[in-house]
Structure formats: structure tokens, C-alpha cells
C-alpha positions in Angstrom: 0.1 0.3 -0.1 2.6 2.5 0.7 4.4 1.5 -2.5 1.3 2.3 -4.4 0.8 5.4 -2.4 4.8 6.5 -3.2 3.7 5.6 -6.8 0.8 7.6 -7.1 2.7 11.2 -5.8 5.6 10.3 -8.0 3.0 9.9 -11.1 1.1 13.2 -10.0 4.2 15.2 -9.0 5.3 14.3 -12.9 2.0 15.4 -14.1 1.9 18.9 -12.8 5.6 19.5 -13.8 4.7 18.3 -17.4 1.5 20.7 -17.8 2.8 23.6 -15.3 1.2 26.7 -17.2 4.7 28.3 -16.1 4.5 30.8 -19.3 1.7 32.6 -18.1 1.9 36.0 -16.3 -0.4 35.2 -13.5 1.3 31.8 -12.6 4.7 33.9 -13.2 3.4 36.7 -11.0 1.7 34.2 -8.8 5.1 32.7 -8.0 6.9 36.2 -7.1 3.7 37.2 -5.3 4.5 34.4 -2.5 8.4 35.3 -2.3 7.3 39.8 -1.6 4.8 37.9 0.9 7.6 36.1 2.5 10.0 39.0 2.7 7.1 41.6 3.7 6.5 39.0 6.8 10.2 38.8 7.6 10.9 42.5 7.7 7.8 43.5 9.5 6.8 40.4 11.7 9.7 38.2 12.7 12.0 40.5 14.9 9.4 42.4 16.6 6.3 40.3 16.9 7.4 36.5 16.4 10.7 36.5 18.5 9.4 37.7 21.4 6.6 35.5 20.9 9.0 32.7 20.9 10.4 33.9 24.2 7.3 34.2 26.1 6.2 31.1 24.9 9.8 29.4 26.2 8.9 31.3 29.6 5.4 30.4 29.8 7.3 26.8 29.9 9.6 27.0 31.5 9.0 29.5 34.8 4.9 29.3 34.6 3.8 26.2 37.1 1.7 23.5 35.9 -0.4 24.0 38.6 -1.3 27.5 37.8 -2.0 27.4 34.5 -4.6 24.1 35.3 -6.3 26.3 37.8 -6.8 29.3 35.6 -7.1 27.5 32.4 -7.7 23.8 32.5 -10.3 21.5 31.8 -11.7 21.3 35.1 -11.1 25.1 35.8 -14.7 27.0 36.7 -15.7 28.2 32.8 -16.2 31.6 33.3 -13.0 31.7 35.0 -10.8 29.9 32.0 -12.5 31.1 29.2 -12.6 35.2 30.9 -9.0 34.5 31.2 -8.5 33.2 27.5 -10.4 36.0 26.1 -8.5 38.9 28.5 -5.1 37.7 27.9 -5.4 36.9 24.3 -7.1 40.2 23.9 -4.2 42.7 24.9 -2.0 41.3 22.5 -2.8 42.8 19.3 -0.7 40.4 17.5 -1.6 38.4 14.3 -2.7 34.9 13.7 0.6 33.7 13.3 2.3 35.7 16.2 0.1 34.3 18.5 0.8 30.6 17.9 3.9 30.1 20.2 2.1 31.5 23.1 -1.0 29.2 22.0 1.6 25.9 21.7 3.2 27.6 25.0 -0.4 27.4 27.0 -1.6 24.3 25.8 1.7 22.2 26.3 1.5 23.3 29.8 -1.8 21.6 30.6 -4.3 24.2 29.3 -7.6 22.5 28.4 -8.5 22.8 24.5 -11.5 24.8 25.2 -9.9 27.5 26.7 -6.9 27.2 24.9 -8.5 27.7 21.1 -10.3 30.8 22.8 -6.9 32.3 23.6 -6.0 31.0 20.4 -9.2 32.7 18.6 -9.0 36.1 21.0 -5.4 36.8 20.2 -5.8 38.4 16.9 -9.4 38.9 16.7 -10.0 41.1 19.9 -8.0 43.7 19.0 -8.6 47.1 20.9 -7.0 49.2 18.8 -8.4 47.2 15.6 -11.8 47.6 17.1 -11.4 51.2 17.0 -10.1 51.4 13.4 -12.9 49.5 12.1 -15.2 52.0 13.6 -14.0 55.1 12.6 -12.7 54.0 8.7 -15.7 51.7 8.3 -18.5 53.2 10.3 -19.7 53.0 14.3 -22.1 50.2 13.5 -20.1 47.9 12.0 -17.1 48.5 14.6 -19.4 47.4 17.3 -20.9 44.5 15.6 -17.0 43.3 14.8 -16.9 43.9 19.0 -19.2 42.2 20.0 -18.7 38.9 17.2 -15.2 38.4 18.4 -16.0 38.5 22.0 -18.7 36.1 21.8 -16.5 33.9 19.1 -13.7 33.4 21.8 -16.1 31.4 24.1 -18.3 30.2 21.8 -15.5 28.7 20.0 -13.8 27.5 22.8 -17.2 25.8 23.8 -17.5 23.9 21.0 -14.2 22.7 20.6 -14.0 21.3 24.4 -17.4 20.0 23.9 -16.5 18.0 20.6 -13.3 16.3 21.7 -14.3 16.0 25.5 -13.4 12.4 25.6 -9.8 12.8 24.2 -9.3 15.7 26.6 -10.4 13.9 29.5 -7.5 11.2 28.4 -5.1 13.8 27.9 -5.4 15.4 31.2 -4.9 12.0 32.9 -1.9 11.0 31.1 -0.4 14.0 33.2 2.1 16.6 32.9 3.4 17.2 29.0 7.0 15.7 28.5 8.2 19.5 27.0 7.1 20.7 30.4 10.0 21.4 33.0 10.2 19.3 35.9 7.8 20.0 38.7 10.3 21.6 41.6 9.8 23.7 44.9 9.9 27.1 43.1 13.2 29.5 43.6 11.2 33.0 43.4 8.4 34.2 44.3 5.0 33.7 41.7 4.7 37.6 41.2 8.4 37.7 40.3 7.3 35.1 37.5 4.3 37.2 36.8 6.2 40.3 36.7 8.5 38.9 34.3 6.2 37.4 31.8 4.0 40.4 31.9 6.9 42.7 31.1 7.8 40.7 28.2 4.0 40.9 26.8 4.6 44.8 27.2 7.6 44.8 25.2 5.5 42.8 22.6 2.9 45.1 22.6 4.7 48.4 23.0 7.4 47.4 20.0 4.4 46.7 17.7 2.4 49.5 18.3 0.7 50.9 15.0 0.2 54.7 14.2 -3.2 55.3 14.8 -5.3 57.3 12.3 -5.3 60.5 14.7 -2.6 62.8 16.2 -4.9 63.1 19.6 -5.9 60.7 21.7 -4.5 57.5 24.0 -3.4 55.6 21.3 -1.4 58.5 19.5 0.1 59.6 22.7 1.5 55.8 23.5 2.3 55.9 20.0 5.0 58.8 20.5 6.6 56.9 23.3 6.3 53.4 22.5 10.0 52.9 21.9 10.9 54.6 25.1 8.6 52.0 26.7 10.1 49.1 24.8 13.7 50.1 25.9 12.3 50.6 29.1 10.5 47.2 29.3 14.2 45.6 28.3 16.0 47.3 30.7 13.8 45.7 33.5 14.2 42.4 32.0 17.8 42.8 32.0 17.4 43.7 35.6 15.1 40.8 36.2 17.3 38.4 34.8 20.6 39.1 36.7 18.9 39.3 40.1 16.2 37.1 39.9 16.9 34.1 37.8 20.4 31.3 37.6 22.5 31.3 34.7 21.0 27.0 34.5 17.6 28.4 34.1 18.1 31.2 31.5 19.9 28.2 29.5 16.7 25.9 29.8 14.5 28.9 28.9 16.7 29.0 25.9 16.1 25.9 25.0 12.5 25.5 25.3 12.3 28.8 23.3 14.3 27.2 20.2 11.9 24.2 20.9 9.0 26.4 19.7 11.3 28.2 17.0 12.1 25.1 15.4 8.8 23.3 14.9 6.8 26.4 14.2 9.3 28.4 11.9 9.6 26.4 9.1 5.4 25.7 8.8 4.7 29.1 9.3 7.3 30.5 6.1 6.1 27.7 4.1 2.4 28.4 4.9 2.9 32.4 3.9 4.6 30.9 0.8 1.9 29.2 -0.7 -0.9 31.9 0.7 1.2 34.5 -1.5 0.8 32.3 -4.5 -2.8 31.5 -3.9 -4.1 34.9 -2.7 -1.2 37.4 -3.5 -0.6 40.0 -0.7 -3.6 41.9 0.5 -4.7 44.4 -1.9 -2.9 43.0 -4.8 -4.2 41.1 -7.9 -1.5 38.9 -8.2 -2.0 35.5 -6.9 -3.4 32.7 -8.8 -6.9 33.6 -7.8 -7.7 36.6 -8.8 -8.8 39.2 -6.2 -11.7 40.3 -9.1 -13.7 37.0 -8.6 -13.4 37.3 -4.9 -14.9 40.8 -5.2 -17.8 40.0 -7.5 -18.7 37.3 -5.6 -19.1 39.1 -2.4 -21.7 41.9 -3.3 -25.1 41.7 -1.6 -25.8 39.8 1.7 -26.7 36.4 0.9 -25.7 33.2 2.3 -23.0 32.1 -0.6 -21.3 35.5 -0.3 -20.9 35.6 3.4 -19.5 31.6 3.1 -17.4 32.6 0.2 -15.9 35.6 2.4 -15.2 33.6 5.2 -13.3 30.9 3.6 -11.1 33.2 1.6 -10.6 35.4 4.8 -9.5 32.3 6.5 -6.9 31.1 4.1 -5.6 34.6 3.6 -2.8 36.2 5.6 -3.6 39.4 7.2 -1.2 41.6 9.0 -2.3 43.3 12.2 -4.6 46.3 11.0 -4.2 45.3 7.3 -8.1 44.2 7.2 -9.7 47.6 8.0 -7.9 49.4 4.3 -8.9 46.4 2.5 -11.9 45.8 3.4 -12.6 49.8 2.7 -11.8 49.3 -0.7 -13.9 45.7 -1.5 -16.9 47.7 0.5 -16.2 50.5 -2.2 -16.5 47.9 -4.8 -19.7 46.6 -3.8 -18.7 44.2 -0.9 -21.8 44.0 0.9 -22.0 44.6 5.1 -22.7 41.3 6.0 -20.0 39.7 4.1 -17.8 42.4 5.2 -18.4 41.4 8.6 -17.8 37.8 7.8 -14.2 38.9 6.7 -13.1 40.7 10.1 -14.5 37.9 12.3 -13.3 35.0 10.0 -9.5 36.6 8.4 -7.4 38.2 11.5 -8.0 35.0 13.8 -7.2 32.3 10.9 -4.7 32.3 7.9 -3.3 29.1 5.8 -0.4 29.4 8.0 -1.6 29.3 11.0 -3.6 26.4 9.8 -0.7 24.7 9.1 1.4 25.3 13.0 -1.7 24.7 14.5 -2.3 21.0 12.8 1.2 20.3 14.5 0.3 20.8 17.8 -3.8 19.6 17.6 -3.6 17.4 14.5 -5.4 17.2 11.6 -9.1 16.6 13.2 -8.9 19.2 15.5 -7.9 21.8 13.5 -10.3 21.1 10.6 -12.8 21.3 13.5 -11.5 24.8 15.0 -11.0 26.0 11.3 -14.9 24.8 10.5 -16.3 26.5 13.7 -15.1 29.9 12.7 -16.0 29.6 9.0 -19.3 29.0 9.8 -19.7 31.5 13.0 -18.4 34.0 10.8 -20.8 33.0 7.9 -23.8 32.9 9.8 -23.1 36.1 12.0 -22.7 37.9 8.6 -25.4 36.6 7.2 -27.7 37.8 10.1 -26.1 40.9 10.4 -26.3 42.0 6.6 -30.8 40.3 6.9 -31.1 42.6 10.0 -29.9 46.0 8.2 
């Protein structure tokens, strides 16, 4: 059976290579578009977003006790506490669907239940306070409020549905004991507040280093943007002090090893997924991918169920950097996109992408990943359709 499978794969690869339409301009442009998207991601997100996220994930695995994670995010934790903590902790990060992956992996490996972990996975990129405000200002208050209400509700519903669908597997996972990747349980060398402050400072560095420029020169977000690099440097200085005074050299070495473990597993899958996403869809606001954006724009007019489903599916496979979905959607609305599909895109797009799906599968497996993606797409479709029907 294995030999037959190998033969079929070889034949399929030969047929694909033989008939590859490389002479067509769109195919050539799509190839370059994938490289451009990969370059943009490397320049804009790896050093300031992904690398800090790896270090935070490593610190979660090394310094956060499994008992703490189980108390607040475990499968047996009270649901209001578990899902509330997951949603709130995810929403303060303001990261994209790829940057949240190491953090999700960190808490999931440390013993978080599948429901709270997937609620965190959704809330990180989807519940972005700055994105909500930008949506309301650029696309209208009504759509901004609908996005905020839908995103917060989705975080709870997605987590609850995932926990219900895979409750038997989760019960078995919880019975199997500590994760083999987790640090051994020992008497803590520090007080809990010290590790908490260390992690909080790392998250603050991640948030301030990636603080985006607001569309107005006044207000809280503009004030923070003017000093965000000073705040980032102050956070790094505080981290350096804590590392030198609170942590032994052996502990720091184990932290780096844990960080490297996340990086070497996630990075190749993530970059490969971004490349494929660029080939298929192109960069945001471009029309050079294999799938023409004109097809998409012409198919999401009105507020029918099909238009909402298409908007959700396309958004789920595209890669949106933080806040880029708003100007893209502004263009699509100007081209005739319905308000229902627009909301569906806002609820599915930032939380999912082809690269994130590939990485999530490496942690959850195919069945759970397909279920997670399907739940987000279904909820976005129904919510967008209902919103369009009520307007």
C-alpha cells in the first residue's frame, strides 16, 4: 500500500510538472507574489513579533507552574474563569494569527484545556482593541460595534464547542499527566509575583514594540505611539535587571532551549505556509495571486448566505497582518461588497490564515484543526448573514 501511494505521488508530481503553466503571466506573478509576501512578513513581523512571542512561550513552559495553568485554564477550571482569562489575556496582545501561535502552544503544552486554549488562540488576533476602534472610525460605528460583539462572543463559543466535540480526547489527555516538554515540578526558586512580573514585562515589550500608528494625532493611542519605543526600551532594561538578579544561569539556559524548541518547530511550517498563501491569494490589496481578487470582489456583493460563506472561506486562508484588514475591506466595500460579508471577513480573517492552520495542525492534529477552522468559518458566515439581513 505504501509503495502504491509513493507511485501515485510520483505520477502526480510528474503530471503537475509536465503541464505546469509557467509561461502564463499570472502564474509567474503569483510565484513572485509569494516571495514578496514572505519578504514582507520577515521584515515586518519576525524580529518584533515572532521572536518575542517565542521567548514568551519558552518562559511560559519554563517558569509558569503547571498548577497555575491548570487552575485558571485547565479543563477542570470553572468555565467563566477559564474562558474569561483566555479571552482577556489574548485580547491584550494585539498580534496577528501567526504571532499568537507560540503563545498558544506554550499554554496548551503546559496543561491548558482545549477549550480555553482555542479561545485564547482566537482572541489573540481577533479581539484587538486598536483594530476595533479603527474599524469603527474607518468603516462606521455600526460595523465596529458588530465586530467587537462578534469577536468577544466567538472566543467563548469557539472554545466551548471545541471542548464539547473533543471532550473524551481531552479527558484522556488530562489523565496522562504532565506534558513531556514541560519543565519538571520543583520547589519554586522565586516568589510567584516575580515570575508573573517577568512575563508581564515581556508581554508589554511585545505590545509596545508593535504599537501601530493611529489615524489621528490626538488621543490615548497617539500618545502611546509617540513614546512606544521609549516604553519598549524601558521594558527591555527591566527584563535585563530581572534576569541578572532573579534567575540563575542554568534557568536562563533552559529558557533559551525551550524557546528554540518552539522556534524550530513552528518557523519552517509558518514560512512555508506564508509562501503558499502568497501564491494563492497574493499580498493584501494586490491582484497577482493565482486566485484573481476580481473574482472574489464580484462574488461577495449583497448579503446572501453564499456571499458570506465565500467571504469567510477566502478570509480564513488569506494572511492579514495586524490592522491591514481595515483598509482592504474599505476598498472591497467601495467595490460593492455587502456589509454582511464584510463582517464575516472581519470575524474570520484576522483569526485564521493558511500558515496558522499548518502550525496548529502540528499541535492539535488534523481532526481538531479542521474542526477549529470549520467552527470559525461557520460562525462568521452565519453572523455575517444575520447582520446583513437585519440591516
